[in-house]
C-alpha positions as CSV (number, residue, x, y, z in Angstrom):
1,M,0.5,15.6,-12.0
2,T,0.6,18.7,-14.1
3,S,2.1,22.0,-13.1
4,A,-1.4,23.4,-12.9
5,T,-2.3,21.0,-10.1
6,F,1.0,20.6,-8.3
7,S,3.7,23.1,-7.4
8,P,6.0,22.0,-4.6
9,S,7.2,24.6,-2.1
10,L,11.0,25.2,-1.8
11,G,10.9,23.3,1.5
12,E,9.4,20.3,-0.1
13,L,11.9,20.5,-3.0
14,S,14.8,20.8,-0.5
15,T,13.4,17.8,1.4
16,N,13.2,15.6,-1.7
17,W,16.8,16.4,-2.7
18,L,18.0,15.9,0.9
19,R,16.3,12.5,1.0
20,L,18.1,11.6,-2.3
21,F,21.4,12.8,-0.9
22,T,20.9,10.8,2.4
23,D,19.8,7.6,0.6
24,T,22.8,7.9,-1.8
25,C,25.3,8.4,1.1
26,E,23.7,5.4,3.0
27,M,23.9,3.3,-0.1
28,L,27.6,4.2,-0.8
29,S,28.5,3.5,2.8
30,A,26.8,0.1,2.7
31,T,28.4,-0.7,-0.6
32,T,31.9,0.1,0.8
33,Q,31.3,-2.2,3.7
34,V,30.0,-5.0,1.5
35,V,32.8,-4.7,-1.0
36,K,35.4,-4.8,1.8
37,V,33.9,-8.0,3.4
38,R,33.3,-9.8,0.1
39,T,36.7,-9.0,-1.3
40,A,38.3,-10.4,1.8
41,R,36.1,-13.5,1.5
42,M,37.1,-14.0,-2.1
43,A,40.7,-13.6,-1.2
44,M,40.4,-16.2,1.6
45,A,38.5,-18.6,-0.7
46,G,41.3,-18.5,-3.2
47,P,41.2,-20.0,-6.7
48,L,39.1,-23.1,-5.5
49,P,36.2,-21.8,-3.4
50,N,34.2,-24.3,-1.4
51,E,30.5,-24.9,-2.1
52,R,29.3,-22.3,0.5
53,D,31.6,-19.6,-1.1
54,R,30.4,-20.6,-4.7
55,V,26.8,-20.2,-3.6
56,E,27.5,-16.8,-2.0
57,F,29.5,-15.6,-5.1
58,S,26.7,-16.7,-7.4
59,L,24.2,-14.9,-5.2
60,M,26.3,-11.7,-5.3
61,S,26.2,-11.8,-9.1
62,R,22.5,-12.5,-9.3
63,E,21.7,-9.7,-6.8
64,K,23.7,-7.2,-8.8
65,S,22.0,-8.1,-12.1
66,E,18.5,-8.0,-10.5
67,A,19.2,-4.7,-8.8
68,A,20.6,-3.1,-12.0
69,S,17.6,-4.4,-14.0
70,E,15.1,-3.1,-11.5
71,S,16.9,0.2,-11.4
72,I,16.9,0.6,-15.2
73,Q,13.2,-0.3,-15.3
74,A,12.4,2.3,-12.6
75,M,14.4,5.0,-14.3
76,G,12.8,4.3,-17.7
77,S,9.3,4.3,-16.2
78,G,10.0,7.5,-14.2
79,L,11.4,9.3,-17.3
80,V,8.5,8.2,-19.5
81,S,6.1,9.5,-16.9
82,L,8.0,12.8,-16.5
83,G,8.2,13.2,-20.3
84,M,4.4,12.6,-20.6
85,T,3.7,15.2,-18.0
86,L,6.0,17.7,-19.7
87,A,4.4,16.9,-23.1
88,M,0.9,17.3,-21.8
89,D,1.8,20.6,-20.1
90,T,3.4,21.9,-23.2
91,S,0.5,20.9,-25.5
92,K,-1.9,22.6,-23.1
93,H,0.2,25.7,-23.2
94,I,0.4,25.6,-27.0
95,W,-3.4,25.1,-27.3
96,A,-4.1,28.0,-24.9
97,A,-1.7,30.3,-26.8
98,S,-3.3,29.4,-30.1
99,E,-6.8,30.0,-28.7
100,A,-5.7,33.4,-27.3
101,A,-4.0,34.3,-30.7
102,S,-7.3,33.4,-32.5
103,A,-9.3,35.5,-30.1
104,L,-6.9,38.4,-30.7
105,A,-7.1,38.0,-34.5
106,S,-10.9,38.1,-34.3
107,S,-11.2,41.1,-32.0
108,R,-14.0,43.5,-33.0
109,S,-13.1,46.5,-30.9
110,A,-10.1,48.2,-29.5
111,T,-11.1,47.2,-25.9
112,Q,-11.5,43.6,-26.9
113,W,-8.2,43.7,-28.8
114,I,-6.4,45.0,-25.7
115,E,-8.0,42.4,-23.5
116,C,-7.1,39.6,-25.9
117,Q,-3.6,40.9,-26.3
118,A,-3.1,41.0,-22.5
119,A,-4.4,37.4,-22.2
120,L,-2.0,36.3,-25.0
121,L,0.9,38.0,-23.3
122,K,0.1,36.4,-20.0
123,I,0.0,32.9,-21.6
124,A,3.2,33.6,-23.5
125,A,5.0,34.6,-20.3
126,A,3.9,31.5,-18.4
127,S,6.1,28.5,-18.4
128,P,4.5,25.3,-19.5
129,A,6.4,23.3,-16.9
130,D,6.9,24.6,-13.4
131,P,10.7,24.5,-12.7
132,L,10.0,23.6,-9.0
133,Q,7.9,20.7,-10.1
134,L,10.5,19.5,-12.6
135,A,13.2,19.6,-10.0
136,S,11.1,17.8,-7.5
137,S,10.1,15.2,-10.0
138,T,13.7,14.7,-11.1
139,A,14.7,14.0,-7.5
140,R,11.8,11.5,-7.2
141,V,12.8,9.7,-10.4
142,V,16.5,9.4,-9.4
143,R,15.5,8.2,-5.9
144,E,13.2,5.6,-7.3
145,S,15.8,4.5,-9.8
146,L,18.4,4.0,-7.0
147,A,16.0,2.3,-4.6
148,P,16.7,-1.3,-5.8
149,I,20.4,-0.8,-5.5
150,H,20.0,0.9,-2.1
151,E,17.8,-1.9,-0.8
152,R,20.3,-4.6,-1.8
153,A,23.4,-2.7,-0.6
154,T,21.9,-1.9,2.9
155,A,20.5,-5.4,3.3
156,N,23.9,-6.9,2.4
157,A,25.7,-4.6,4.9
158,K,23.4,-5.9,7.7
159,R,24.0,-9.6,7.1
């Protein structure tokens, strides 16, 4: 979505960041529990773990690799999408500014010149990217990037 079509309220922005904070705290709490249990299991298994322990340890490794890979993919996808939105907004802003500058340069009367100058100043003062949208989108990208790790950590804490 572009800044022209979407501008979150401060409440929505706060909610997005609060969700990110809550998810991160939940993930860190679950991770702490899982590390504690698995470290104890590794210590009890010793240098020669049985078949059940080897399967569990292998699963742990695979889960971490999959979660990290999914997280990196989500982050890349989110950042590309965010970058494209910013690039589109910026190019629209540049185009509008160049049109307004051309109109100003081709003014035929003082009244028209003043109107075109006001339009150009208004465009120049406008930000191509809405800071609230950027902050909200950033929270969404970070949350989506952490989702695979969050899912695995909380699922492991439950089993």
